[in-house]
C-alpha positions as CSV (number, residue, x, y, z in Angstrom):
1,M,-46.6,116.3,-55.1
2,Y,-47.5,116.6,-58.8
3,D,-50.7,118.6,-58.0
4,R,-48.8,120.9,-55.6
5,K,-45.9,121.3,-58.0
6,I,-43.3,120.1,-55.5
7,S,-40.4,118.2,-57.0
8,K,-38.6,115.2,-55.8
9,C,-35.5,117.4,-55.4
10,Q,-37.3,119.7,-53.1
11,L,-38.7,116.8,-51.1
12,A,-35.2,115.3,-50.8
13,M,-33.8,118.7,-49.6
14,V,-36.3,118.9,-46.8
15,L,-35.5,115.4,-45.6
16,R,-31.7,115.9,-45.9
17,E,-31.5,119.3,-44.4
18,P,-34.6,120.2,-42.4
19,D,-34.9,123.5,-40.5
20,H,-37.3,121.9,-38.0
21,M,-38.3,118.4,-37.1
22,Y,-41.0,117.1,-34.7
23,W,-43.5,114.3,-34.1
24,D,-47.1,114.8,-35.1
25,L,-50.0,112.3,-35.5
26,G,-47.5,109.4,-34.7
27,L,-45.3,110.4,-37.6
28,Q,-42.1,112.4,-38.0
29,A,-42.5,115.8,-39.7
30,A,-39.6,117.7,-41.3
31,E,-39.9,121.3,-42.4
32,R,-37.7,123.6,-44.5
33,K,-38.1,127.2,-45.5
34,T,-38.1,127.9,-49.2
35,D,-36.5,130.8,-51.1
36,R,-40.1,132.1,-51.7
37,G,-40.8,132.3,-47.9
38,N,-43.0,129.2,-47.8
39,I,-42.4,126.2,-45.6
40,L,-42.4,122.7,-47.1
41,R,-43.6,120.1,-44.6
42,V,-43.0,116.4,-45.1
43,Y,-44.6,113.7,-43.0
44,F,-42.7,110.4,-43.0
45,R,-42.2,107.2,-41.2
46,E,-38.8,105.7,-40.5
47,E,-38.4,101.9,-41.0
48,N,-35.2,100.1,-40.4
49,G,-33.3,103.4,-40.5
50,V,-34.8,104.4,-43.8
51,G,-37.3,107.2,-44.1
52,T,-40.5,106.3,-46.0
53,V,-42.8,109.2,-47.1
54,V,-46.4,108.5,-46.1
55,P,-48.4,108.6,-49.3
56,E,-51.7,109.9,-47.9
57,I,-50.0,112.9,-46.3
58,T,-46.6,113.3,-48.1
59,V,-45.6,116.9,-48.6
60,Y,-47.3,120.3,-48.8
61,R,-46.6,124.1,-48.5
62,T,-47.6,126.2,-45.6
63,R,-46.8,129.6,-44.1
64,R,-46.5,128.5,-40.5
65,W,-44.0,126.3,-38.7
66,G,-45.5,123.2,-37.1
67,I,-45.4,122.2,-33.4
68,E,-42.7,123.9,-31.6
């Protein structure tokens, strides 16, 4: 996140109010369009009703929506 200049606030917004969610690679993915037109994609795992961000994938920007 630090290298990609994505804040914890942005990450939380994607998880709280995603525009799109789906399963990929055995993980849940949440996406939200940003004001700049990019899409933030977060991969996470839910354990005991609590979302845990997967450290090796975490969050990144993209221009295309994931699986539809």
